[in-house]
TIVO-2410 file (N, C-alpha, C; in nm, 3 decimals):
# residues 74
REC num residu      c1      c2      c3 atome chaine
REC   1      M   0.105   2.301  -0.263     N      A
REC   1      M  -0.023   2.242  -0.231    CA      A
REC   1      M  -0.107   2.223  -0.357     C      A
REC   2      S  -0.099   2.320  -0.449     N      A
REC   2      S  -0.179   2.307  -0.571    CA      A
REC   2      S  -0.131   2.190  -0.656     C      A
REC   3      W   0.001   2.160  -0.653     N      A
REC   3      W   0.052   2.046  -0.729    CA      A
REC   3      W  -0.006   1.916  -0.675     C      A
REC   4      L  -0.022   1.906  -0.545     N      A
REC   4      L  -0.080   1.787  -0.485    CA      A
REC   4      L  -0.225   1.769  -0.531     C      A
REC   5      I  -0.300   1.875  -0.537     N      A
REC   5      I  -0.439   1.869  -0.584    CA      A
REC   5      I  -0.443   1.827  -0.731     C      A
REC   6      I  -0.351   1.880  -0.811     N      A
REC   6      I  -0.344   1.842  -0.953    CA      A
REC   6      I  -0.314   1.692  -0.966     C      A
REC   7      K  -0.224   1.641  -0.885     N      A
REC   7      K  -0.193   1.498  -0.889    CA      A
REC   7      K  -0.315   1.414  -0.853     C      A
REC   8      Y  -0.391   1.457  -0.753     N      A
REC   8      Y  -0.513   1.384  -0.717    CA      A
REC   8      Y  -0.614   1.385  -0.831     C      A
REC   9      L  -0.629   1.498  -0.896     N      A
REC   9      L  -0.723   1.509  -1.007    CA      A
REC   9      L  -0.681   1.422  -1.125     C      A
REC  10      I  -0.553   1.420  -1.155     N      A
REC  10      I  -0.503   1.336  -1.265    CA      A
REC  10      I  -0.526   1.188  -1.232     C      A
REC  11      T  -0.497   1.149  -1.109     N      A
REC  11      T  -0.517   1.010  -1.068    CA      A
REC  11      T  -0.664   0.970  -1.077     C      A
REC  12      A  -0.750   1.057  -1.030     N      A
REC  12      A  -0.894   1.028  -1.036    CA      A
REC  12      A  -0.941   1.018  -1.181     C      A
REC  13      T  -0.888   1.102  -1.268     N      A
REC  13      T  -0.925   1.099  -1.409    CA      A
REC  13      T  -0.883   0.967  -1.474     C      A
REC  14      V  -0.763   0.922  -1.443     N      A
REC  14      V  -0.716   0.796  -1.500    CA      A
REC  14      V  -0.802   0.679  -1.451     C      A
REC  15      I  -0.837   0.679  -1.325     N      A
REC  15      I  -0.921   0.571  -1.272    CA      A
REC  15      I  -1.058   0.570  -1.337     C      A
REC  16      V  -1.117   0.687  -1.353     N      A
REC  16      V  -1.247   0.695  -1.418    CA      A
REC  16      V  -1.235   0.656  -1.565     C      A
REC  17      A  -1.126   0.699  -1.630     N      A
REC  17      A  -1.104   0.665  -1.771    CA      A
REC  17      A  -1.087   0.515  -1.791     C      A
REC  18      A  -1.044   0.445  -1.689     N      A
REC  18      A  -1.030   0.300  -1.699    CA      A
REC  18      A  -1.159   0.228  -1.659     C      A
REC  19      S  -1.227   0.275  -1.558     N      A
REC  19      S  -1.344   0.203  -1.508    CA      A
REC  19      S  -1.469   0.223  -1.592     C      A
REC  20      E  -1.488   0.340  -1.649     N      A
REC  20      E  -1.608   0.363  -1.730    CA      A
REC  20      E  -1.612   0.278  -1.857     C      A
REC  21      P  -1.504   0.274  -1.936     N      A
REC  21      P  -1.507   0.184  -2.052    CA      A
REC  21      P  -1.518   0.036  -2.013     C      A
REC  22      A  -1.466   0.001  -1.896     N      A
REC  22      A  -1.473  -0.138  -1.851    CA      A
REC  22      A  -1.617  -0.182  -1.826     C      A
REC  23      K  -1.705  -0.087  -1.797     N      A
REC  23      K  -1.846  -0.120  -1.778    CA      A
REC  23      K  -1.909  -0.167  -1.909     C      A
REC  24      R  -1.862  -0.111  -2.021     N      A
REC  24      R  -1.919  -0.143  -2.151    CA      A
REC  24      R  -1.845  -0.256  -2.222     C      A
REC  25      S  -1.713  -0.261  -2.205     N      A
REC  25      S  -1.634  -0.359  -2.278    CA      A
REC  25      S  -1.522  -0.410  -2.187     C      A
REC  26      D  -1.525  -0.538  -2.160     N      A
REC  26      D  -1.422  -0.598  -2.076    CA      A
REC  26      D  -1.285  -0.584  -2.140     C      A
REC  27      K  -1.278  -0.604  -2.271     N      A
REC  27      K  -1.150  -0.597  -2.342    CA      A
REC  27      K  -1.090  -0.458  -2.337     C      A
REC  28      L  -1.171  -0.357  -2.361     N      A
REC  28      L  -1.122  -0.219  -2.361    CA      A
REC  28      L  -1.078  -0.178  -2.220     C      A
REC  29      G  -1.155  -0.213  -2.120     N      A
REC  29      G  -1.118  -0.182  -1.983    CA      A
REC  29      G  -0.987  -0.248  -1.943     C      A
REC  30      A  -0.970  -0.374  -1.983     N      A
REC  30      A  -0.846  -0.445  -1.952    CA      A
REC  30      A  -0.727  -0.382  -2.025     C      A
REC  31      L  -0.748  -0.341  -2.149     N      A
REC  31      L  -0.640  -0.278  -2.224    CA      A
REC  31      L  -0.595  -0.149  -2.158     C      A
REC  32      I  -0.689  -0.067  -2.116     N      A
REC  32      I  -0.656   0.061  -2.053    CA      A
REC  32      I  -0.580   0.038  -1.922     C      A
REC  33      V  -0.625  -0.058  -1.844     N      A
REC  33      V  -0.560  -0.086  -1.715    CA      A
REC  33      V  -0.420  -0.144  -1.737     C      A
REC  34      A  -0.403  -0.221  -1.844     N      A
REC  34      A  -0.274  -0.285  -1.868    CA      A
REC  34      A  -0.168  -0.187  -1.919     C      A
REC  35      L  -0.209  -0.074  -1.968     N      A
REC  35      L  -0.112   0.025  -2.016    CA      A
REC  35      L  -0.030   0.078  -1.898     C      A
REC  36      P   0.093   0.115  -1.922     N      A
REC  36      P   0.178   0.164  -1.812    CA      A
REC  36      P   0.150   0.311  -1.775     C      A
REC  37      T   0.024   0.343  -1.766     N      A
REC  37      T  -0.017   0.482  -1.743    CA      A
REC  37      T   0.036   0.537  -1.611     C      A
REC  38      F   0.017   0.463  -1.504     N      A
REC  38      F   0.058   0.515  -1.373    CA      A
REC  38      F   0.209   0.526  -1.361     C      A
REC  39      T   0.280   0.435  -1.422     N      A
REC  39      T   0.427   0.443  -1.418    CA      A
REC  39      T   0.475   0.569  -1.489     C      A
REC  40      I   0.419   0.594  -1.606     N      A
REC  40      I   0.459   0.714  -1.682    CA      A
REC  40      I   0.420   0.841  -1.606     C      A
REC  41      L   0.299   0.844  -1.552     N      A
REC  41      L   0.256   0.961  -1.475    CA      A
REC  41      L   0.343   0.982  -1.352     C      A
REC  42      T   0.383   0.874  -1.288     N      A
REC  42      T   0.469   0.885  -1.171    CA      A
REC  42      T   0.605   0.943  -1.210     C      A
REC  43      M   0.659   0.896  -1.321     N      A
REC  43      M   0.789   0.949  -1.365    CA      A
REC  43      M   0.778   1.096  -1.405     C      A
REC  44      I   0.667   1.134  -1.465     N      A
REC  44      I   0.646   1.275  -1.498    CA      A
REC  44      I   0.639   1.359  -1.371     C      A
REC  45      C   0.566   1.310  -1.272     N      A
REC  45      C   0.556   1.383  -1.144    CA      A
REC  45      C   0.692   1.395  -1.078     C      A
REC  46      L   0.770   1.288  -1.079     N      A
REC  46      L   0.904   1.295  -1.021    CA      A
REC  46      L   0.990   1.397  -1.093     C      A
REC  47      Y   0.978   1.403  -1.224     N      A
REC  47      Y   1.055   1.500  -1.303    CA      A
REC  47      Y   1.012   1.644  -1.271     C      A
REC  48      V   0.881   1.666  -1.266     N      A
REC  48      V   0.828   1.800  -1.236    CA      A
REC  48      V   0.869   1.844  -1.096     C      A
REC  49      E   0.877   1.749  -1.004     N      A
REC  49      E   0.915   1.781  -0.867    CA      A
REC  49      E   1.066   1.789  -0.849     C      A
REC  50      K   1.139   1.791  -0.960     N      A
REC  50      K   1.285   1.812  -0.962    CA      A
REC  50      K   1.363   1.701  -0.890     C      A
REC  51      Q   1.315   1.577  -0.904     N      A
REC  51      Q   1.390   1.464  -0.850    CA      A
REC  51      Q   1.505   1.434  -0.944     C      A
REC  52      S   1.606   1.370  -0.894     N      A
REC  52      S   1.723   1.340  -0.976    CA      A
REC  52      S   1.687   1.237  -1.083     C      A
REC  53      T   1.762   1.242  -1.193     N      A
REC  53      T   1.738   1.145  -1.299    CA      A
REC  53      T   1.772   1.003  -1.250     C      A
REC  54      E   1.863   0.995  -1.155     N      A
REC  54      E   1.896   0.864  -1.098    CA      A
REC  54      E   1.775   0.806  -1.026     C      A
REC  55      K   1.703   0.889  -0.952     N      A
REC  55      K   1.584   0.842  -0.880    CA      A
REC  55      K   1.476   0.798  -0.979     C      A
REC  56      I   1.457   0.873  -1.086     N      A
REC  56      I   1.358   0.837  -1.187    CA      A
REC  56      I   1.398   0.706  -1.256     C      A
REC  57      A   1.527   0.693  -1.288     N      A
REC  57      A   1.575   0.570  -1.351    CA      A
REC  57      A   1.558   0.451  -1.257     C      A
REC  58      N   1.586   0.470  -1.129     N      A
REC  58      N   1.568   0.362  -1.032    CA      A
REC  58      N   1.421   0.321  -1.023     C      A
REC  59      H   1.333   0.419  -1.029     N      A
REC  59      H   1.190   0.390  -1.025    CA      A
REC  59      H   1.151   0.301  -1.144     C      A
REC  60      A   1.197   0.337  -1.262     N      A
REC  60      A   1.166   0.258  -1.382    CA      A
REC  60      A   1.226   0.117  -1.371     C      A
REC  61      W   1.348   0.108  -1.322     N      A
REC  61      W   1.416  -0.020  -1.308    CA      A
REC  61      W   1.340  -0.113  -1.213     C      A
REC  62      Y   1.305  -0.061  -1.096     N      A
REC  62      Y   1.236  -0.145  -0.998    CA      A
REC  62      Y   1.093  -0.176  -1.042     C      A
REC  63      T   1.029  -0.087  -1.112     N      A
REC  63      T   0.895  -0.116  -1.164    CA      A
REC  63      T   0.902  -0.236  -1.258     C      A
REC  64      F   1.003  -0.237  -1.344     N      A
REC  64      F   1.021  -0.349  -1.436    CA      A
REC  64      F   1.039  -0.479  -1.359     C      A
REC  65      W   1.128  -0.480  -1.261     N      A
REC  65      W   1.158  -0.602  -1.189    CA      A
REC  65      W   1.044  -0.646  -1.097     C      A
REC  66      Y   0.964  -0.553  -1.047     N      A
REC  66      Y   0.850  -0.592  -0.965    CA      A
REC  66      Y   0.733  -0.638  -1.050     C      A
REC  67      A   0.729  -0.597  -1.176     N      A
REC  67      A   0.621  -0.640  -1.266    CA      A
REC  67      A   0.643  -0.783  -1.314     C      A
REC  68      L   0.765  -0.824  -1.328     N      A
REC  68      L   0.795  -0.959  -1.378    CA      A
REC  68      L   0.727  -1.071  -1.297     C      A
REC  69      P   0.737  -1.070  -1.164     N      A
REC  69      P   0.672  -1.178  -1.088    CA      A
REC  69      P   0.521  -1.181  -1.104     C      A
REC  70      T   0.461  -1.067  -1.132     N      A
REC  70      T   0.315  -1.066  -1.146    CA      A
REC  70      T   0.270  -1.128  -1.278     C      A
REC  71      L   0.359  -1.143  -1.373     N      A
REC  71      L   0.323  -1.206  -1.499    CA      A
REC  71      L   0.287  -1.353  -1.482     C      A
REC  72      S   0.339  -1.415  -1.379     N      A
REC  72      S   0.307  -1.557  -1.355    CA      A
REC  72      S   0.159  -1.577  -1.320     C      A
REC  73      I   0.094  -1.474  -1.277     N      A
REC  73      I  -0.049  -1.483  -1.246    CA      A
REC  73      I  -0.129  -1.509  -1.373     C      A
REC  74      F  -0.080  -1.454  -1.482     N      A
REC  74      F  -0.153  -1.468  -1.608    CA      A
REC  74      F  -0.112  -1.594  -1.681     C      A
***
């Protein structure tokens, strides 16, 4: 249960760390949001929770392939 609370706190911290600078600078806020922060944090959480390396690798693989179609928006 404590690990779940830690994950919520980390997620909230990342969101605040992205939204607060965005209030002052559009460029800085966009840069922070564009970083693969959540993907890396997700893989760390999967590793800490003793998921298989295959599952972590699959997560990275599918994240890459799901990100490609969103590039057309830009």
